[in-house]
N, CA, C and O atoms as a GROMACS GRO file, in nm:
protein
  556
    1MET      N    1  -3.322  -2.816  -1.934
    1MET     CA    2  -3.189  -2.769  -1.973
    1MET      C    3  -3.172  -2.622  -1.937
    1MET      O    4  -3.073  -2.584  -1.874
    2PHE      N    5  -3.269  -2.539  -1.978
    2PHE     CA    6  -3.261  -2.395  -1.949
    2PHE      C    7  -3.254  -2.371  -1.799
    2PHE      O    8  -3.178  -2.285  -1.753
    3THR      N    9  -3.332  -2.445  -1.722
    3THR     CA   10  -3.336  -2.429  -1.577
    3THR      C   11  -3.200  -2.460  -1.516
    3THR      O   12  -3.155  -2.391  -1.425
    4ARG      N   13  -3.135  -2.562  -1.566
    4ARG     CA   14  -3.003  -2.602  -1.515
    4ARG      C   15  -2.900  -2.493  -1.546
    4ARG      O   16  -2.821  -2.456  -1.459
    5VAL      N   17  -2.900  -2.441  -1.668
    5VAL     CA   18  -2.808  -2.335  -1.707
    5VAL      C   19  -2.833  -2.211  -1.623
    5VAL      O   20  -2.739  -2.146  -1.575
    6PHE      N   21  -2.959  -2.178  -1.605
    6PHE     CA   22  -2.994  -2.061  -1.523
    6PHE      C   23  -2.947  -2.079  -1.380
    6PHE      O   24  -2.895  -1.985  -1.319
    7ALA      N   25  -2.963  -2.200  -1.325
    7ALA     CA   26  -2.921  -2.228  -1.187
    7ALA      C   27  -2.770  -2.216  -1.174
    7ALA      O   28  -2.721  -2.160  -1.075
    8VAL      N   29  -2.695  -2.266  -1.270
    8VAL     CA   30  -2.549  -2.257  -1.267
    8VAL      C   31  -2.505  -2.111  -1.279
    8VAL      O   32  -2.417  -2.066  -1.205
    9LEU      N   33  -2.566  -2.037  -1.370
    9LEU     CA   34  -2.534  -1.896  -1.387
    9LEU      C   35  -2.565  -1.818  -1.260
    9LEU      O   36  -2.485  -1.734  -1.218
   10THR      N   37  -2.678  -1.843  -1.200
   10THR     CA   38  -2.716  -1.776  -1.075
   10THR      C   39  -2.616  -1.807  -0.965
   10THR      O   40  -2.577  -1.718  -0.889
   11PHE      N   41  -2.573  -1.934  -0.956
   11PHE     CA   42  -2.475  -1.973  -0.855
   11PHE      C   43  -2.345  -1.894  -0.872
   11PHE      O   44  -2.293  -1.840  -0.774
   12PHE      N   45  -2.294  -1.885  -0.995
   12PHE     CA   46  -2.167  -1.815  -1.017
   12PHE      C   47  -2.180  -1.664  -0.995
   12PHE      O   48  -2.088  -1.601  -0.944
   13LEU      N   49  -2.293  -1.606  -1.033
   13LEU     CA   50  -2.314  -1.464  -1.006
   13LEU      C   51  -2.322  -1.437  -0.856
   13LEU      O   52  -2.265  -1.339  -0.808
   14THR      N   53  -2.391  -1.523  -0.783
   14THR     CA   54  -2.400  -1.508  -0.638
   14THR      C   55  -2.262  -1.521  -0.575
   14THR      O   56  -2.226  -1.443  -0.488
   15LEU      N   57  -2.186  -1.618  -0.619
   15LEU     CA   58  -2.050  -1.638  -0.569
   15LEU      C   59  -1.963  -1.517  -0.600
   15LEU      O   60  -1.885  -1.473  -0.515
   16SER      N   61  -1.976  -1.462  -0.720
   16SER     CA   62  -1.898  -1.345  -0.760
   16SER      C   63  -1.932  -1.225  -0.673
   16SER      O   64  -1.842  -1.157  -0.624
   17PHE      N   65  -2.062  -1.196  -0.653
   17PHE     CA   66  -2.102  -1.084  -0.569
   17PHE      C   67  -2.060  -1.107  -0.424
   17PHE      O   68  -2.024  -1.012  -0.355
   18SER      N   69  -2.064  -1.230  -0.379
   18SER     CA   70  -2.021  -1.263  -0.244
   18SER      C   71  -1.872  -1.236  -0.228
   18SER      O   72  -1.829  -1.183  -0.126
   19ASN      N   73  -1.793  -1.271  -0.329
   19ASN     CA   74  -1.649  -1.245  -0.325
   19ASN      C   75  -1.620  -1.096  -0.324
   19ASN      O   76  -1.530  -1.050  -0.252
   20ILE      N   77  -1.695  -1.018  -0.402
   20ILE     CA   78  -1.677  -0.872  -0.405
   20ILE      C   79  -1.710  -0.814  -0.268
   20ILE      O   80  -1.635  -0.731  -0.216
   21ALA      N   81  -1.821  -0.856  -0.210
   21ALA     CA   82  -1.860  -0.806  -0.078
   21ALA      C   83  -1.756  -0.844   0.026
   21ALA      O   84  -1.724  -0.763   0.113
   22HIS      N   85  -1.704  -0.966   0.019
   22HIS     CA   86  -1.602  -1.011   0.114
   22HIS      C   87  -1.474  -0.928   0.098
   22HIS      O   88  -1.412  -0.889   0.197
   23ALA      N   89  -1.436  -0.902  -0.027
   23ALA     CA   90  -1.316  -0.821  -0.051
   23ALA      C   91  -1.334  -0.680   0.004
   23ALA      O   92  -1.241  -0.624   0.062
   24GLN      N   93  -1.454  -0.623  -0.013
   24GLN     CA   94  -1.482  -0.490   0.042
   24GLN      C   95  -1.476  -0.492   0.194
   24GLN      O   96  -1.420  -0.401   0.255
   25ASP      N   97  -1.532  -0.595   0.256
   25ASP     CA   98  -1.529  -0.606   0.401
   25ASP      C   99  -1.385  -0.613   0.452
   25ASP      O  100  -1.352  -0.552   0.554
   26ASN      N  101  -1.300  -0.686   0.381
   26ASN     CA  102  -1.160  -0.698   0.420
   26ASN      C  103  -1.083  -0.568   0.397
   26ASN      O  104  -0.991  -0.537   0.473
   27ALA      N  105  -1.120  -0.492   0.295
   27ALA     CA  106  -1.050  -0.368   0.262
   27ALA      C  107  -1.092  -0.252   0.351
   27ALA      O  108  -1.014  -0.159   0.371
   28LYS      N  109  -1.213  -0.255   0.403
   28LYS     CA  110  -1.266  -0.140   0.476
   28LYS      C  111  -1.176  -0.092   0.590
   28LYS      O  112  -1.153   0.029   0.600
   29PRO      N  113  -1.123  -0.179   0.676
   29PRO     CA  114  -1.037  -0.128   0.784
   29PRO      C  115  -0.913  -0.054   0.733
   29PRO      O  116  -0.873   0.048   0.791
   30GLN      N  117  -0.853  -0.103   0.626
   30GLN     CA  118  -0.735  -0.035   0.572
   30GLN      C  119  -0.774   0.098   0.506
   30GLN      O  120  -0.703   0.197   0.518
   31ILE      N  121  -0.887   0.097   0.436
   31ILE     CA  122  -0.933   0.219   0.369
   31ILE      C  123  -0.968   0.327   0.471
   31ILE      O  124  -0.925   0.441   0.458
   32THR      N  125  -1.047   0.291   0.572
   32THR     CA  126  -1.084   0.391   0.673
   32THR      C  127  -0.960   0.436   0.752
   32THR      O  128  -0.951   0.552   0.792
   33GLY      N  129  -0.866   0.346   0.772
   33GLY     CA  130  -0.742   0.383   0.839
   33GLY      C  131  -0.662   0.485   0.760
   33GLY      O  132  -0.609   0.580   0.817
   34THR      N  133  -0.654   0.466   0.630
   34THR     CA  134  -0.583   0.560   0.543
   34THR      C  135  -0.648   0.698   0.550
   34THR      O  136  -0.579   0.799   0.567
   35ILE      N  137  -0.778   0.702   0.537
   35ILE     CA  138  -0.850   0.831   0.539
   35ILE      C  139  -0.837   0.897   0.676
   35ILE      O  140  -0.812   1.017   0.684
   36GLN      N  141  -0.853   0.819   0.784
   36GLN     CA  142  -0.841   0.875   0.918
   36GLN      C  143  -0.699   0.930   0.943
   36GLN      O  144  -0.683   1.035   1.004
   37ASN      N  145  -0.599   0.858   0.897
   37ASN     CA  146  -0.462   0.905   0.913
   37ASN      C  147  -0.440   1.038   0.841
   37ASN      O  148  -0.367   1.124   0.889
   38GLN      N  149  -0.504   1.054   0.725
   38GLN     CA  150  -0.491   1.181   0.655
   38GLN      C  151  -0.563   1.292   0.731
   38GLN      O  152  -0.511   1.403   0.743
   39PHE      N  153  -0.682   1.263   0.784
   39PHE     CA  154  -0.752   1.362   0.867
   39PHE      C  155  -0.666   1.402   0.987
   39PHE      O  156  -0.656   1.520   1.021
   40ASP      N  157  -0.603   1.304   1.050
   40ASP     CA  158  -0.517   1.333   1.165
   40ASP      C  159  -0.402   1.425   1.126
   40ASP      O  160  -0.370   1.520   1.198
   41ALA      N  161  -0.340   1.398   1.012
   41ALA     CA  162  -0.229   1.482   0.965
   41ALA      C  163  -0.278   1.624   0.936
   41ALA      O  164  -0.209   1.721   0.970
   42PHE      N  165  -0.395   1.638   0.874
   42PHE     CA  166  -0.449   1.771   0.848
   42PHE      C  167  -0.473   1.848   0.977
   42PHE      O  168  -0.452   1.969   0.983
   43SER      N  169  -0.515   1.778   1.081
   43SER     CA  170  -0.545   1.846   1.208
   43SER      C  171  -0.422   1.913   1.268
   43SER      O  172  -0.434   2.005   1.348
   44TYR      N  173  -0.302   1.866   1.228
   44TYR     CA  174  -0.176   1.925   1.276
   44TYR      C  175  -0.106   2.008   1.168
   44TYR      O  176   0.010   2.046   1.183
   45ASP      N  177  -0.177   2.035   1.059
   45ASP     CA  178  -0.119   2.104   0.943
   45ASP      C  179   0.006   2.032   0.891
   45ASP      O  180   0.098   2.095   0.839
   46ASP      N  181   0.006   1.901   0.907
   46ASP     CA  182   0.118   1.819   0.859
   46ASP      C  183   0.085   1.773   0.717
   46ASP      O  184   0.049   1.658   0.693
   47PHE      N  185   0.098   1.867   0.625
   47PHE     CA  186   0.063   1.839   0.486
   47PHE      C  187   0.158   1.739   0.422
   47PHE      O  188   0.121   1.668   0.328
   48GLU      N  189   0.280   1.734   0.470
   48GLU     CA  190   0.376   1.639   0.416
   48GLU      C  191   0.328   1.494   0.443
   48GLU      O  192   0.330   1.410   0.353
   49THR      N  193   0.286   1.468   0.565
   49THR     CA  194   0.232   1.335   0.597
   49THR      C  195   0.100   1.311   0.526
   49THR      O  196   0.077   1.203   0.472
   50ALA      N  197   0.012   1.411   0.525
   50ALA     CA  198  -0.117   1.396   0.458
   50ALA      C  199  -0.098   1.359   0.311
   50ALA      O  200  -0.176   1.281   0.256
   51PHE      N  201   0.003   1.415   0.249
   51PHE     CA  202   0.031   1.390   0.108
   51PHE      C  203   0.071   1.244   0.083
   51PHE      O  204   0.053   1.193  -0.027
   52THR      N  205   0.126   1.177   0.185
   52THR     CA  206   0.168   1.038   0.167
   52THR      C  207   0.050   0.944   0.146
   52THR      O  208   0.067   0.833   0.096
   53PHE      N  209  -0.070   0.988   0.184
   53PHE     CA  210  -0.189   0.905   0.168
   53PHE      C  211  -0.258   0.927   0.033
   53PHE      O  212  -0.359   0.864   0.004
   54ALA      N  213  -0.204   1.016  -0.048
   54ALA     CA  214  -0.258   1.046  -0.180
   54ALA      C  215  -0.204   0.947  -0.283
   54ALA      O  216  -0.092   0.897  -0.270
   55SER      N  217  -0.285   0.920  -0.383
   55SER     CA  218  -0.245   0.829  -0.492
   55SER      C  219  -0.137   0.895  -0.578
   55SER      O  220  -0.118   1.016  -0.571
   56PRO      N  221  -0.067   0.815  -0.658
   56PRO     CA  222   0.031   0.872  -0.751
   56PRO      C  223  -0.030   0.978  -0.843
   56PRO      O  224   0.036   1.077  -0.875
   57PHE      N  225  -0.154   0.959  -0.885
   57PHE     CA  226  -0.222   1.058  -0.971
   57PHE      C  227  -0.233   1.192  -0.899
   57PHE      O  228  -0.201   1.296  -0.957
   58ILE      N  229  -0.278   1.190  -0.774
   58ILE     CA  230  -0.294   1.314  -0.697
   58ILE      C  231  -0.157   1.378  -0.673
   58ILE      O  232  -0.143   1.499  -0.683
   59LYS      N  233  -0.058   1.297  -0.642
   59LYS     CA  234   0.077   1.350  -0.620
   59LYS      C  235   0.130   1.418  -0.745
   59LYS      O  236   0.192   1.524  -0.738
   60GLN      N  237   0.106   1.355  -0.859
   60GLN     CA  238   0.150   1.415  -0.986
   60GLN      C  239   0.073   1.544  -1.015
   60GLN      O  240   0.131   1.641  -1.062
   61LEU      N  241  -0.055   1.544  -0.986
   61LEU     CA  242  -0.140   1.660  -1.012
   61LEU      C  243  -0.095   1.783  -0.933
   61LEU      O  244  -0.091   1.894  -0.987
   62PHE      N  245  -0.060   1.764  -0.805
   62PHE     CA  246  -0.024   1.877  -0.720
   62PHE      C  247   0.126   1.899  -0.706
   62PHE      O  248   0.169   2.009  -0.671
   63GLY      N  249   0.206   1.799  -0.732
   63GLY     CA  250   0.351   1.816  -0.734
   63GLY      C  251   0.418   1.816  -0.598
   63GLY      O  252   0.514   1.742  -0.576
   64THR      N  253   0.370   1.899  -0.507
   64THR     CA  254   0.433   1.910  -0.375
   64THR      C  255   0.327   1.904  -0.266
   64THR      O  256   0.209   1.930  -0.289
   65HIS      N  257   0.372   1.870  -0.146
   65HIS     CA  258   0.278   1.867  -0.034
   65HIS      C  259   0.230   2.007   0.001
   65HIS      O  260   0.121   2.023   0.055
   66GLN      N  261   0.311   2.109  -0.029
   66GLN     CA  262   0.268   2.247  -0.003
   66GLN      C  263   0.150   2.285  -0.093
   66GLN      O  264   0.052   2.341  -0.045
   67ASN      N  265   0.161   2.254  -0.222
   67ASN     CA  266   0.050   2.282  -0.314
   67ASN      C  267  -0.075   2.205  -0.274
   67ASN      O  268  -0.186   2.259  -0.277
   68PHE      N  269  -0.056   2.082  -0.235
   68PHE     CA  270  -0.167   1.998  -0.191
   68PHE      C  271  -0.233   2.059  -0.068
   68PHE      O  272  -0.356   2.066  -0.060
   69GLY      N  273  -0.154   2.102   0.028
   69GLY     CA  274  -0.205   2.162   0.151
   69GLY      C  275  -0.285   2.288   0.126
   69GLY      O  276  -0.390   2.309   0.188
   70VAL      N  277  -0.237   2.372   0.037
   70VAL     CA  278  -0.309   2.496   0.003
   70VAL      C  279  -0.444   2.462  -0.059
   70VAL      O  280  -0.546   2.524  -0.025
   71MET      N  281  -0.446   2.364  -0.150
   71MET     CA  282  -0.572   2.325  -0.214
   71MET      C  283  -0.671   2.274  -0.110
   71MET      O  284  -0.787   2.314  -0.112
   72VAL      N  285  -0.627   2.187  -0.019
   72VAL     CA  286  -0.718   2.131   0.081
   72VAL      C  287  -0.770   2.241   0.173
   72VAL      O  288  -0.890   2.248   0.199
   73ALA      N  289  -0.682   2.326   0.221
   73ALA     CA  290  -0.724   2.433   0.313
   73ALA      C  291  -0.825   2.527   0.248
   73ALA      O  292  -0.919   2.572   0.313
   74ARG      N  293  -0.807   2.556   0.120
   74ARG     CA  294  -0.899   2.648   0.049
   74ARG      C  295  -1.027   2.581   0.001
   74ARG      O  296  -1.136   2.636   0.016
   75SER      N  297  -1.014   2.461  -0.056
   75SER     CA  298  -1.128   2.398  -0.122
   75SER      C  299  -1.206   2.300  -0.032
   75SER      O  300  -1.324   2.274  -0.055
   76TYR      N  301  -1.140   2.249   0.069
   76TYR     CA  302  -1.202   2.150   0.159
   76TYR      C  303  -1.177   2.188   0.305
   76TYR      O  304  -1.115   2.110   0.378
   77PRO      N  305  -1.223   2.305   0.348
   77PRO     CA  306  -1.196   2.345   0.487
   77PRO      C  307  -1.257   2.249   0.588
   77PRO      O  308  -1.207   2.236   0.700
   78MET      N  309  -1.365   2.182   0.551
   78MET     CA  310  -1.427   2.085   0.643
   78MET      C  311  -1.337   1.963   0.664
   78MET      O  312  -1.347   1.897   0.768
   79VAL      N  313  -1.251   1.934   0.568
   79VAL     CA  314  -1.154   1.824   0.582
   79VAL      C  315  -1.032   1.874   0.658
   79VAL      O  316  -0.979   1.804   0.745
   80HIS      N  317  -0.988   1.993   0.625
   80HIS     CA  318  -0.870   2.050   0.689
   80HIS      C  319  -0.890   2.068   0.839
   80HIS      O  320  -0.797   2.046   0.916
   81ARG      N  321  -1.008   2.106   0.880
   81ARG     CA  322  -1.037   2.132   1.021
   81ARG      C  323  -1.161   2.056   1.068
   81ARG      O  324  -1.252   2.114   1.126
   82ALA      N  325  -1.164   1.928   1.041
   82ALA     CA  326  -1.278   1.845   1.079
   82ALA      C  327  -1.287   1.834   1.231
   82ALA      O  328  -1.186   1.815   1.300
   83LYS      N  329  -1.408   1.845   1.282
   83LYS     CA  330  -1.432   1.827   1.426
   83LYS      C  331  -1.478   1.685   1.455
   83LYS      O  332  -1.455   1.634   1.565
   84ASP      N  333  -1.542   1.621   1.359
   84ASP     CA  334  -1.591   1.485   1.379
   84ASP      C  335  -1.594   1.416   1.244
   84ASP      O  336  -1.635   1.475   1.144
   85VAL      N  337  -1.550   1.291   1.240
   85VAL     CA  338  -1.545   1.213   1.116
   85VAL      C  339  -1.614   1.080   1.142
   85VAL      O  340  -1.586   1.010   1.240
   86ARG      N  341  -1.706   1.045   1.052
   86ARG     CA  342  -1.776   0.915   1.061
   86ARG      C  343  -1.769   0.847   0.926
   86ARG      O  344  -1.796   0.908   0.822
   87PHE      N  345  -1.734   0.722   0.930
   87PHE     CA  346  -1.724   0.644   0.807
   87PHE      C  347  -1.856   0.572   0.784
   87PHE      O  348  -1.905   0.498   0.870
   88LEU      N  349  -1.911   0.594   0.667
   88LEU     CA  350  -2.038   0.535   0.629
   88LEU      C  351  -2.010   0.416   0.537
   88LEU      O  352  -1.917   0.340   0.562
   89GLU      N  353  -2.088   0.400   0.432
   89GLU     CA  354  -2.074   0.279   0.350
   89GLU      C  355  -1.955   0.289   0.254
   89GLU      O  356  -1.916   0.395   0.207
   90LEU      N  357  -1.900   0.170   0.230
   90LEU     CA  358  -1.798   0.150   0.128
   90LEU      C  359  -1.869   0.079   0.014
   90LEU      O  360  -1.934  -0.023   0.035
   91ARG      N  361  -1.855   0.133  -0.107
   91ARG     CA  362  -1.925   0.072  -0.219
   91ARG      C  363  -1.838   0.071  -0.343
   91ARG      O  364  -1.741   0.146  -0.357
   92SER      N  365  -1.877  -0.017  -0.432
   92SER     CA  366  -1.807  -0.031  -0.560
   92SER      C  367  -1.892   0.034  -0.668
   92SER      O  368  -2.011   0.006  -0.681
   93VAL      N  369  -1.829   0.121  -0.747
   93VAL     CA  370  -1.896   0.187  -0.858
   93VAL      C  371  -1.805   0.173  -0.980
   93VAL      O  372  -1.693   0.225  -0.982
   94ALA      N  373  -1.854   0.102  -1.079
   94ALA     CA  374  -1.780   0.080  -1.204
   94ALA      C  375  -1.638   0.029  -1.175
   94ALA      O  376  -1.542   0.069  -1.241
   95GLY      N  377  -1.627  -0.061  -1.078
   95GLY     CA  378  -1.498  -0.122  -1.047
   95GLY      C  379  -1.410  -0.044  -0.951
   95GLY      O  380  -1.304  -0.093  -0.912
   96ALA      N  381  -1.451   0.076  -0.913
   96ALA     CA  382  -1.372   0.156  -0.819
   96ALA      C  383  -1.441   0.154  -0.683
   96ALA      O  384  -1.563   0.146  -0.674
   97LEU      N  385  -1.361   0.162  -0.576
   97LEU     CA  386  -1.417   0.166  -0.442
   97LEU      C  387  -1.429   0.310  -0.392
   97LEU      O  388  -1.336   0.390  -0.406
   98TYR      N  389  -1.545   0.340  -0.336
   98TYR     CA  390  -1.573   0.472  -0.281
   98TYR      C  391  -1.614   0.458  -0.135
   98TYR      O  392  -1.704   0.380  -0.102
   99GLN      N  393  -1.548   0.533  -0.049
   99GLN     CA  394  -1.582   0.536   0.093
   99GLN      C  395  -1.656   0.667   0.120
   99GLN      O  396  -1.602   0.775   0.100
  100LYS      N  397  -1.779   0.654   0.165
  100LYS     CA  398  -1.858   0.773   0.201
  100LYS      C  399  -1.822   0.812   0.344
  100LYS      O  400  -1.816   0.728   0.433
  101VAL      N  401  -1.798   0.942   0.363
  101VAL     CA  402  -1.755   0.994   0.492
  101VAL      C  403  -1.842   1.112   0.531
  101VAL      O  404  -1.868   1.201   0.449
  102GLN      N  405  -1.886   1.112   0.655
  102GLN     CA  406  -1.960   1.227   0.711
  102GLN      C  407  -1.864   1.306   0.797
  102GLN      O  408  -1.796   1.252   0.884
  103VAL      N  409  -1.858   1.437   0.772
  103VAL     CA  410  -1.765   1.525   0.843
  103VAL      C  411  -1.843   1.640   0.904
  103VAL      O  412  -1.927   1.702   0.838
  104ARG      N  413  -1.815   1.669   1.030
  104ARG     CA  414  -1.869   1.789   1.092
  104ARG      C  415  -1.757   1.891   1.099
  104ARG      O  416  -1.648   1.862   1.150
  105ASP      N  417  -1.783   2.011   1.046
  105ASP     CA  418  -1.679   2.115   1.044
  105ASP      C  419  -1.678   2.194   1.175
  105ASP      O  420  -1.754   2.165   1.267
  106ALA      N  421  -1.591   2.294   1.182
  106ALA     CA  422  -1.572   2.372   1.304
  106ALA      C  423  -1.699   2.444   1.348
  106ALA      O  424  -1.718   2.468   1.467
  107SER      N  425  -1.787   2.478   1.254
  107SER     CA  426  -1.911   2.548   1.289
  107SER      C  427  -2.026   2.452   1.321
  107SER      O  428  -2.136   2.495   1.355
  108GLY      N  429  -2.000   2.321   1.310
  108GLY     CA  430  -2.102   2.222   1.341
  108GLY      C  431  -2.180   2.174   1.220
  108GLY      O  432  -2.266   2.086   1.233
  109GLN      N  433  -2.153   2.229   1.103
  109GLN     CA  434  -2.224   2.188   0.982
  109GLN      C  435  -2.176   2.049   0.937
  109GLN      O  436  -2.057   2.018   0.946
  110ILE      N  437  -2.270   1.969   0.890
  110ILE     CA  438  -2.241   1.833   0.843
  110ILE      C  439  -2.218   1.834   0.692
  110ILE      O  440  -2.292   1.898   0.617
  111HIS      N  441  -2.115   1.763   0.649
  111HIS     CA  442  -2.083   1.748   0.506
  111HIS      C  443  -2.065   1.600   0.478
  111HIS      O  444  -2.023   1.522   0.564
  112PHE      N  445  -2.098   1.561   0.355
  112PHE     CA  446  -2.077   1.424   0.310
  112PHE      C  447  -1.979   1.428   0.193
  112PHE      O  448  -1.992   1.509   0.102
  113LEU      N  449  -1.881   1.338   0.198
  113LEU     CA  450  -1.779   1.332   0.094
  113LEU      C  451  -1.763   1.188   0.047
  113LEU      O  452  -1.783   1.093   0.123
  114ASP      N  453  -1.727   1.174  -0.079
  114ASP     CA  454  -1.695   1.043  -0.137
  114ASP      C  455  -1.544   1.039  -0.162
  114ASP      O  456  -1.491   1.124  -0.234
  115TYR      N  457  -1.478   0.943  -0.103
  115TYR     CA  458  -1.335   0.922  -0.123
  115TYR      C  459  -1.317   0.806  -0.220
  115TYR      O  460  -1.356   0.693  -0.191
  116GLN      N  461  -1.257   0.834  -0.336
  116GLN     CA  462  -1.225   0.726  -0.428
  116GLN      C  463  -1.091   0.668  -0.383
  116GLN      O  464  -0.993   0.740  -0.366
  117MET      N  465  -1.089   0.536  -0.366
  117MET     CA  466  -0.971   0.469  -0.314
  117MET      C  467  -0.914   0.374  -0.419
  117MET      O  468  -0.988   0.311  -0.495
  118ILE      N  469  -0.781   0.366  -0.422
  118ILE     CA  470  -0.715   0.269  -0.509
  118ILE      C  471  -0.611   0.194  -0.425
  118ILE      O  472  -0.551   0.249  -0.333
  119GLU      N  473  -0.593   0.069  -0.461
  119GLU     CA  474  -0.494  -0.012  -0.390
  119GLU      C  475  -0.365  -0.016  -0.469
  119GLU      O  476  -0.365  -0.049  -0.588
  120GLY      N  477  -0.257   0.019  -0.403
  120GLY     CA  478  -0.125   0.014  -0.464
  120GLY      C  479  -0.036  -0.084  -0.390
  120GLY      O  480  -0.081  -0.153  -0.298
  121GLU      N  481   0.087  -0.089  -0.429
  121GLU     CA  482   0.179  -0.184  -0.365
  121GLU      C  483   0.206  -0.148  -0.219
  121GLU      O  484   0.248  -0.233  -0.141
  122ASN      N  485   0.184  -0.021  -0.182
  122ASN     CA  486   0.204   0.022  -0.044
  122ASN      C  487   0.073   0.045   0.030
  122ASN      O  488   0.068   0.124   0.124
  123GLY      N  489  -0.032  -0.023  -0.011
  123GLY     CA  490  -0.161  -0.012   0.057
  123GLY      C  491  -0.258   0.078  -0.018
  123GLY      O  492  -0.237   0.114  -0.134
  124TRP      N  493  -0.365   0.113   0.052
  124TRP     CA  494  -0.472   0.194  -0.007
  124TRP      C  495  -0.435   0.341  -0.007
  124TRP      O  496  -0.379   0.393   0.090
  125LYS      N  497  -0.467   0.408  -0.118
  125LYS     CA  498  -0.440   0.551  -0.135
  125LYS      C  499  -0.567   0.623  -0.178
  125LYS      O  500  -0.657   0.563  -0.237
  126ILE      N  501  -0.572   0.751  -0.148
  126ILE     CA  502  -0.686   0.835  -0.184
  126ILE      C  503  -0.661   0.890  -0.324
  126ILE      O  504  -0.561   0.956  -0.349
  127ASN      N  505  -0.754   0.860  -0.414
  127ASN     CA  506  -0.739   0.901  -0.554
  127ASN      C  507  -0.826   1.019  -0.591
  127ASN      O  508  -0.824   1.065  -0.705
  128GLY      N  509  -0.902   1.069  -0.496
  128GLY     CA  510  -0.986   1.185  -0.519
  128GLY      C  511  -1.093   1.194  -0.413
  128GLY      O  512  -1.132   1.094  -0.352
  129VAL      N  513  -1.141   1.314  -0.391
  129VAL     CA  514  -1.248   1.339  -0.294
  129VAL      C  515  -1.350   1.430  -0.360
  129VAL      O  516  -1.316   1.528  -0.425
  130GLN      N  517  -1.475   1.393  -0.343
  130GLN     CA  518  -1.583   1.472  -0.402
  130GLN      C  519  -1.683   1.506  -0.293
  130GLN      O  520  -1.728   1.418  -0.220
  131LEU      N  521  -1.718   1.633  -0.284
  131LEU     CA  522  -1.822   1.676  -0.192
  131LEU      C  523  -1.956   1.634  -0.251
  131LEU      O  524  -1.986   1.662  -0.367
  132ILE      N  525  -2.037   1.567  -0.170
  132ILE     CA  526  -2.168   1.523  -0.215
  132ILE      C  527  -2.268   1.633  -0.183
  132ILE      O  528  -2.286   1.671  -0.068
  133LYS      N  529  -2.332   1.683  -0.286
  133LYS     CA  530  -2.432   1.788  -0.270
  133LYS      C  531  -2.559   1.730  -0.210
  133LYS      O  532  -2.600   1.620  -0.247
  134PRO      N  533  -2.621   1.801  -0.119
  134PRO     CA  534  -2.750   1.752  -0.064
  134PRO      C  535  -2.853   1.738  -0.176
  134PRO      O  536  -2.866   1.826  -0.260
  135SER      N  537  -2.924   1.627  -0.177
  135SER     CA  538  -3.027   1.608  -0.280
  135SER      C  539  -3.160   1.664  -0.232
  135SER      O  540  -3.183   1.681  -0.112
  136GLY      N  541  -3.245   1.691  -0.327
  136GLY     CA  542  -3.378   1.741  -0.293
  136GLY      C  543  -3.386   1.891  -0.271
  136GLY      O  544  -3.493   1.942  -0.238
  137LEU      N  545  -3.276   1.961  -0.288
  137LEU     CA  546  -3.276   2.105  -0.271
  137LEU      C  547  -3.267   2.172  -0.407
  137LEU      O  548  -3.194   2.125  -0.494
  138SER      N  549  -3.339   2.280  -0.426
  138SER     CA  550  -3.329   2.352  -0.552
  138SER      C  551  -3.293   2.497  -0.525
  138SER      O  552  -3.320   2.551  -0.418
  139ALA      N  553  -3.233   2.556  -0.624
  139ALA     CA  554  -3.186   2.696  -0.609
  139ALA      C  555  -3.294   2.792  -0.647
  139ALA      O  556  -3.273   2.914  -0.641
   0.00000   0.00000   0.00000
């Protein structure tokens, strides 16, 4: 009896994880497209277009595309003036999707960022970006 219950539970968990992985695979092209479109807009200082890829939360937080542009230029210069962008893994953390991105800045330095993505009625939006600190280094 226990073996049968365990087998059924294992089957449903495997199916559930398979569905999550499939959903992530289907979402990845739209997610990377959203992020790439924002990088493209930043490369032309088109903060108005870049702002359209932000989630409602981010839009509310900054209010205008001008405020958003100033924040990105000051706090994320590697995003504002990226020389090379590579999309790494897309993963789920506590129900949220995070796209890891490798960016090379104007000086050639490599940075890693985590983009939290949310799906809205108009597609995928960027809900936040976090610079990933290199591990294994101490001050």
